[in-house]
N, C-alpha and C positions, 0 to 999 in steps of 0.2 A: 395481557392486555391491560393498559393504564387507564382506567376509567377517567380520572381526573385529567389526563393529557387529551383523551378523545373529547370530554366536555369542553374543554379549553378550545380545541380546535372547531367543534361544532358552534360555539358562540362566536369566535372570530369570523367564522365562515357567515354566520346569519348577520352579523354587524356590518359586514362588507356588501350586503345587498339592500335594496329598497324594502320598505315595509311589506309591501304585497308579496313580493317574492319571498321574503322571509317567513310569512305566515303560510304560503302555499307549501313551502318546503316542511315547515313544522307540521301542518295538518297531514302531510304526506307520511312523515316519520312515524308521528302518534298513532294514526290509525292504519299504518301499513298499506297505504294506497299508492297507486301509480300517479306520479305528479300530474297528469292530465284530468285525472279523476279529482285529486284535491284542489286543482284549480277550478273545475265545475262546481265543487261545493263552495269554494271561496266566492265564486261570482253569484251563486244563488243566496249564501248567506248576506252577502254585501247587498243584495237586492232587498232582502228581508229588512235589513236595518234602515236602507233609504226610504222604504215603504212605510214602516211603522214607527221609526223615530222622526220622521219628517224633519230632519236637521242636515244641513249640508257640512261636512267637517273638513278640514285641510289637515295636513299632517301634522301631528303633534297635539291635536286637539282631541278631546274625549267628550263623551255626552252621557249622562246616566239620569234616571228617573227617580225623584225621592218624593217622600211624602213627609209632613210635619208629625211629628209623634204625638201630637194634639189632634191630629185629623181623626175624626170618627169612622169607623168601619161602616161601609154600606153594604146592606144585605140585599145582594142581586138576586136571591132565589125566590123573591116573592112574585 
């Protein structure tokens, strides 16, 4: 078994798919899930990001939250 050859095959296969299908396939492989279960996880996680990030992204865009290093911490335990 040639690990490098298998990895190259996997990468080429993923590159030939759209991002959604590639992510679902990766979730399926990484967590040893049936593709239909991996797709269900993908849909649910996508919903979480849409609800909490409140940002609509298109292909090729990313979103992340950041704070300034000078921003003081807020004690919410009071």
